[in-house]
Structures are given as C-alpha cells and as structure tokens.
N, C-alpha and C positions, 0 to 999 in steps of 0.2 A: 945195421951193424950187428945186432943180436947179442946174446950173452956168451961170454967166453968161459973157458975152463975155470978161471979164477972166480968168476961170478957164481958158477955152479958150486964151487968148493965152499964159498961163503954161505950160500943158501943151505947146503948140506950140513955144514958145521952148526949153523943156527938151529936147524930142525932137530938134529941129534942132541945138541946141548940142552935145548929147552925141554925136550921130552925127558931126558935123563934128570934134569933138575926137578921137574914135576914128580918124577918117580921117587925122589928122596923122601917124600911124605907118605909113601904107601903103607907103612907098617904102624902108623900112629893112631888108627881109628878103631875103636872098640864099641862106640855107641853112636846113635844118630846125632847127638849133640856134637860129637867130634866130627862126624862125616859131613854134616850139613852146615854147622855153625862154627867150625874150627874151635870148639870148646869155649867160644866167646872170649878169646884171648888174643885178638889181633889188634895192634896199635892203630890209632885213628889215622895216622898218615898213610899207612899201608892200605887201609880201607878206602881212603880218599883217592889214592892212585888207582886202586882196583876199580872204583866206580867210574873213573874217567876211561880206563881201558875197556870196561864192560859196555859203556855206551858209545864207544867210538866206532869200532868195526871197520871192515874194509870199505863200507859205504862212504864213510867220512873221508878216507884218504884218497879214494879215486873219484868220488862223485862230487864232493864239495869243490875241489879245484875245477872240475868241469862246469859246475854251476857258476862259479865266478868268471870263467872263460866266456860263458854264454851271456851272463848278466853283469852283476857287480857285487859289492859287499852287503847287499840288502839282507842276506841271510842272518847277519849279525843281529838284526832286530828280533829274530826268534830266539837267539842265544841270550839276549838281555831278559827275555821272558823266562828262560831257563833259570836265571839267577833269582828272579822273584819267586818262581815256583819252589825253589829250595828253601827259601825263607818260610813260605807257607807250610811246607812239610815239617820243618824243624819245630814250628810253633804248634801245629795242629795234630800231626799224625805220629811223629816219633814218640811223644809221651805216652800215647795209647799203646804202642807196640812194646814198650818197656814195663807195662803193667801186666805182669804174668810171664810165664815161661813159654813164649810163642816161638814156633819154628817157621811158620809161613804167615803171609799177610792175611790169608783167608780165615785163619783161626780167629782173628779179630771180628770178622763178620759173624761167625757162629756165636761168639760171646755176646754180641749185641742183638742179633736177629734170630739165628737158628741154623740147623744143619742143612736144610734145603737151600737156603740162599748161599751158604758157604760152598756147597757143591756147585751151584750155578756160577758163582764168581770164579772159583778155582777151575772149573771146566772151560769157561770162556777164556781165561788166561792161557790154559794149555793149548787151545785151538789157535788163538790169534798169535801167541808168542811163537808157536811152531811155524805158522805161515809166514810171519814177518822174518823169522830167523832163516827160513828157507831162502828168502830174497837176499839176506846178508851173506849166507854161505855161497850163493851163486856169484856174488860180487867177486869172490876169490877167483872163480873160474875166468873172469874177464882178464885178470892180471896174469894168472899162471898160463893160460892157453896162449897169450901173446908171447910169454917167455918160452913156451914149449914149441912155438911154431917152427923155429929153425931146427930144434932138436928132434921133433917128431913130425917130419914133413909128410909122412904117409897117413897121418891121422886127420880125420875131418873135424869140423868144429865140435860136433857132439861128442866125439871120442876124447877130444882135448878137455872139454868141460867135465866129463866124467872123471878123467884122470886127475884133474886139478882138485875137484871137490873131494875125491877119495883120499888124496894125499893129506889134505888138511884135516878131514874128518877123522881118519884113522889115527893119526898122530895125536890129535887133541883128545880123542877118546881114551888113549892109553893112560895118560897121566890123570885125566879127570876121573876115570873109572877107579883107579887105584888110590889116588890121593885125596879125593873129596874137596871140600871148600878150602882147606889149608893149602893144598897144591894150587887150586884155582887162584886164590888171592896172591900168593907169593910169585907165581909165574906171571900173573898180571903185572905186578910191579916191575919185573925184569923186562917183560915185553913192551910195557909203556916206555921204558927208557930206550929200548932198541928202536921202536918206531919213531919216537920223537927225535932221537939223535940222528937216525937215518934221514928223516925228513929235513932236519936243519942242514945236514951236509948236502942234501939234494937242492935245497933252496940256494945256498951259496954257490954251488956248482952251476945252477941255472943262471944265476945273476952274472957269473963269470962268462957264460956262453953268449950273453947278450952284449953286443958291442956298445960301449959307453956305460954299461952297468946301470945303476939306479937312475942316473940322469935320463937315459933313454926310456926306461920303464915309465918314469913320471911324465916324460914328454909325450909318449904315445897313449898311455892309459888314462892320464888326467883328462884331456879333452874328450875322450870316449866315455867319461863318467864312470870308469871302472871302480873308482874308490868311493863311490857314493854309498852311504850307509842308510840314511833315513829317507823314508817316503811317508809323508804325513797326509797323503790323499785319503779322503774318506770312503773310497770305493770298497765295498764289501767283497767284490769279486777279484781283487788283486791278491796274489798269494803272499807277497812280502811287503807289508806296510808296517808302520810303527804300531798301529792298533792291533792288527792281526798277530804281529810278532810278540808284543808285550802281553796281550790278553791270552791269545792262543798258545804262545810258548810257555807262559807261566802255568796254565792249566794242563797242558800236555806234560810238562815236567812233574807237576803235582800228581798226575796219574801214573806216569812211567816210573817215577822214583818213590812214590808213596803208596801205590797199590800193586805194582808189578813185582812179583817174587824175585825177578832177576836182580833188582837193586835192593829191595827190602831185606833179602837174605844177607846182604853185606852189612846193612845197617844193624841187623840183629846180631851180627858176629862181633860187634864192638864190645869193649870191656865195660862200658857204662852208657847211659843215655847222653850224658854230656859229650863223650867222645864220639858217639854216633852223630850228633848234631854237628860237631866240629868237622868230622870227616865229610859230611854232605855239603856243608857251606864252603869249605875250602876247595872241594872238587869243582864247584861252580866257577871259581876264579881260573882254575887250570883249563877248564873247558872253553871259556871265553878266549883265552890266549891261544889255545889249540885251533879253534875254528878260524881265528884271524890268520893264523899261520897257513892253513890250507887254502883259505880264500886268496891270500897273497900269492901263493904258488900259482893259482889259477889265473890271476891277473898277469903274472910274469909269463906264463905260457901263452897267453893271448898276445903279448908283445913279441915273444920269440917267433911265433908262427905268422905274425904280421911281417916280420923281417925275412923269415925263411918259410914260405908257404909249403904245406905238405903236398906230396905228389897227388894224392887223392883226398877229397874231403873226408873227415872222420864220420863213421857210420852213426856214432852216438858220442856225446860229450864224455861219457864214462871211459871211453877208450883213450882220451887225449893224454892224461898223465902216465898211464902204463906204457903207451906207445913211446912217449918221450923217454921214459926210463930205459927201455930196451934198445931203442934206436939211436939215442943222442947222448946219453950219459956215458962218461968214461968207464972202462971196465973196472970192476972192483966196486965202484960206487953203485953201478947198476945192480950188482948182486946184493949189496947192502940194503938198497931201497926195496928190492923184491922181498928180502928177508924181513924188512920193517913192515911191509904190507901183510905178510904172512903172520907176523907177530900180532898185529891188530886183529886179524881174522881168528886166530887161535884163542886169543884172550876172550873175545866176544863169544865164540862158540862154546868154550869151556864154561863160561858163566851161564849160558842158556841151558846147556845140558844139566848142570847141577841144579838150576832152578826148576826145570821141568821135572827132574827126578824127585826133588824134595816135595813138590806139590802133589805129584802122583802118589808117593808113599804116605806122606803125612795126611793129606786131605781126602784121600780115597781108600788106599789099601788098609791103613791102620784103623780107620774109622769102622771098617767092616770086620777086621780081624785083629782086634787089640791084644789078643792073647799071644801073638807072635813074639818069641823071645828076642832079646836085644841083638844077639849075634846074627840071627837070621834076618833081622830088620836091615842091618848093614848090607847083607848079601842081596836082599831084594832091591836095595837102593842102587847097588852096582849094576844089577841086571836091568833095572829101568833106565839107568844112564845109557847102557848099551842099546836098548830098544829105541830110545829117543835119538841116539846117534844115527841109527838106520833110518828113522822117520825123517830126520832133517836132511839126510843125504838124498832121499827120494824127493822131498819137497824142493830142494835146491835144483834138482834136475828139471822139475816142473816149472821153475821160476825163470826159465831161459827167455821167455817172452815178456816184454814190459818196457816201460819208459826209463827215465833217469832213475837209477836204482835207489838212491837215497830218498827220493820223494815217494817212490812206490812203497819202500819199507816203512816210512813214516805214516803214509796214508793207511796202510794195512793195520799198523798198530793203533792208530787214532780211532779207527772204527769201533774197537772194543773199549778203549780206554775212557771214552766219554761216559758210557754206561757204568763202568767200574768205578770211576771217580765219583759219579753221582751217588752210587750206593754207599761208598765210604763216607761221603759228606753227610748223607742222611743218617748214618750210624753215629757219627761224631757230633753233629750239630743239632740233631733232633732227638726227642724222647718219645713222641707219640707214634711215629711211623713204625709199623710192625713188619713181620717177615713177608706176609702176602702183599702188602702195599709196596714193599721194596722190590719184590719179584716183578710185579706189574710195571713199576717204574723203570726197572732195568731193561725189561723187554722193549718198552717204548723208546728209550734212549738208544738202544742198540739198533732197532729197526730204522730209526731216523738216520743214524750214521750210515747204515747200509744203503739207504736211499740216496743220501748225499754222495756216497762214494760211487755207486754203480747205477743209480736211478736213471740218469739221463741215457746211459747205454741201453738199459732194459726198455725204457719207454721208446727209444729210437727203434729197437728191434720190433716192439709191438706195433709201432707206426708202419713199419715196412711189411709186416706179416699179418696185419689185420685191418679191419675197417675202423679202428678206434682213432680217428684223425684228431680227436681232442688231446691225445697224449703229447703232442708237440707243444701244447700250451702249459703243460704241467711243470716243465723244468727247462727253461730256455738257456740257462747258463750254469756252468759247473761252479759249485761252492768250493773254494780252495781247502786243501787238507788242514791248513793252519786253524780253521774254525771248527773242525769236527769235534774235538774234545769239548770246546766251549759250548757248542750247541747240544751235544749229546748229554753232557753232565747237567746242563741247565734244565733240559727237558726231563731227565731222570729225577732230579731233585724236585722240580715243580710237580710232576705227576705223583711222586711219592707223598708229598705233603697234601696234595688235593685228595688222593684216594684215602689217606688216613683221616682226613676231616669228615668224609662222608661214610666212613666205616666205624664200627664200634671201637671204643678205646680198649687197650689191652694192658696187661701187667708187664711193665718194662723188664727186660732181661738185665742181668747184672752187667755193668759196664766197667 
C-alpha cells in the first residue's frame, strides 16, 4: 500500500515541530552547568520520562516486537532485572554522585582513584557508546528506507540507508547543538508522548484488523506459548531465563544507568538527590509497561501473519513491524507510527550526542586546558556535539551488517559495561584497591567480555587458517549477552581485590 501524502504530511509536521520546539531553548545557555546539566533545575517527573525515552530508541520499537514474533514474552525477565538494578543504583551510586559538583560519572572515578583511571573509563565509554549508538541509529534506516521505497524507487538500499540516517541525524543535531541538555530533556518528554501514543493507536488498529479481535489472538498465540514469560531452566547458555534476566538484567542496568554518562547526566540534572532517586525508580515502572506493550504487538503480529501470510518470508524479524506499518496500516495512522519511531530515534540520539560531548569536554579537554573561559567552553561543547554527530553518522553506515539489532546493540554495550561497573564497585565498596590495581582489573574484565563476545568467531577463524586444532576445544558454545556484565564486573572486582592484596597499601584518596 505504501505511504500516502497524508502520511508524509504528518511526518513532515512532526519533524518540523519537534526541531522548532528544541530550538526554543537555544539562547538560555551561558555556562557548562546550563548546557550539560540544565542548571540542575529539571523536575523529577520530566527526568523520569527522559530516562525512558533515552533508553528506548528505535531498537525497542522495531526489534522487540520482532523478538516476540520469533519467541515469546521471555524478554520481560530481563526487564525485571532492570527494576532491581535501579534499586541498587539508588542506594549505592546516586548518593556518591551528589557528593560534590560533578558533571560526569567519571569524575567520581578520579575522586576515588586518580586521573589515569578516569581517562580510561571515560575513553572506554566514548568508544563503546559510539559503537552501540551507531547500531541504534542504523535501526532508523530500517524503518525509513521501507517508507521511502515507493517514494524513491530509483535508490538502492545503501542510498536509502544513507538518506534515512542523514535525515534523523541532521535534524537531531540542530536542536541538540543549540539547546543542550534542557532541549534534550524537554524534547524527550514530548517525543515519549508521541511514540507511546502512536504505538497505542497502532496496537488497537492491529487488533481491529485481526478477525475476532482479542479472542483470536488468545486462541492462536496461547497454544503457541507466545505469552510465556518465565523460564526457570538452569541452563547457562540460554539467553532469556529467569536467572540470566534477573541477575544479568540488574547488573546491566546498574552499569548502563549508574556508570554510563547517557543516563547519569540526567540523574545529575535533578534538583536534589531525592528527586534523582525518584526519577530513576519511577522510570523503571514505565519501562516495564513499555516493554510489555511492544512484546504484545509482536505477538499480535504473529497472529496476523498466521492468518494473512506475507508474500515472501521476512529477511529479518526487525523488518516485520515497519513493513506492517507501511503496507497494512490505514493512511494517517501509518504516518503517525513512522513519526513515533522517528521520535524515539531522535530522543535517543540527542541523549547520546549530549553525553558524548560532555564526557569529551569535561573529562578530556578541560583537564588539559582548564584556563579556557566559560564562554569558549560552551562553544567547544557545541563543536564536539557536531563532531560526534558526524562520527555516529559514519558508524551507523558501518552497522548495516548484523543480526537482530536490539541484541547487537545490547551485546556491544555489555562488552564495556562489565569492566566499567566492576571499577565503580571497587571504588564504592572497597578502600584498599588503588588506581593501578583498578586499571589491571578493568583490563581483565574488558578482555574477558571481548572474548565472550567474539572469541568463538576468532577461534573459528584460527582453526580454519592455522594448524591450531585445539582452538575448537576452547569455546564450544556462545555465552549469551545477558551474562556479559555479570561475568565482566565479577572478574574486574575479583582481580582488583586480589591485586590490591598482593601489592603495597596506599593512602586512600578522598571519597
């Protein structure tokens, strides 16, 4: 069916309106505190909504329905871990961040350990956040190139990908560059309402298109165990079990929301420690409801395509929901849902740009050139935002190959977060571990996660290109990404404690 002129009008109005709304905040920033922390004057409920928008991205909207289409509700086990992780952060890390005038998560590392480890943690964040964000930005191309297929028939897939990524990146850069964190948070609030409202309309429209409505959904999906949530099997190599979800999900969230500048920057923008905790905990309830909504859409799509099989099998499950929107949804609703997906993409991208810029300026530039006057600091911050926008554009183009995008993105992030979380726990929970011990421990945790992520592929390559036949014995099965943070942080913490025990004691830095 394709998109109509009405659909394109809705999309164009949304893109223009949200960019204009973000630009309303462009003249309010005179200091880095204004630009990166919104002068610490954002109410808790707006921060909570911004956290949800920042962690959602297009991956959630297109890939989670595809995951439920292919499997069941088992991903919710990871989301339950997300709730537990928020409780850990509220009790353990947020009080540390509100002791002093911090701009980034990695200033806490310097206060506890020293400058070298601060640079290492901040640098690792920049590399892995940029790589993971490239996957997230590419997810936009999946949606937009499907929508553009009829409009730009002369374009090949690569050209459509470039056009899609460029549209979202440029428009997001405009208001993020000018408005800083204030623009990011308040546009997040608006965009969250848009994509949740659009998704709810899409859900009821989909239910209406299934003959018999909810009764038919239950009749077909129930026997197929599509609504199954819990898997208590003790297998370590299954991705979604209760144990991997609760343990892995909680530690993943402790890392992503407690050590990642993307979320920590929002927590630091709160008016007080209490409001920061309230924002984080309330966002968990919203995230649970949101994931349940997207999984339900995936199950309903499974039922719909059982009744009306597609002409050709889907190349990847990430294409299912976008294809349904463009080819099956009534005109007007299609445009609203495409706008909703773009809203999620832009809110996540703006958060990443601001976090990458703040870490670059605060943790690297100003440490080397602290004499830079305040006005030029804001100028440098805007320039680094632009540079990171170009970097993410390039990385998104490079991310065109891969599996289910939500799992690729989570796996990429988890590789670094295990080591990052381990170092933060060493800083908060121990007194003896020094900077050198922390750096050794972080390296060990990171190398372990690299091995878990790509070790089997590397060993397989060595097996095929050398005489090292023993390599096939080293890693017979892949470890699911849900365990990466757990294993990486555990090894980092254990190595840090061990190295500190066998090395001379040191005078503890101020905490």
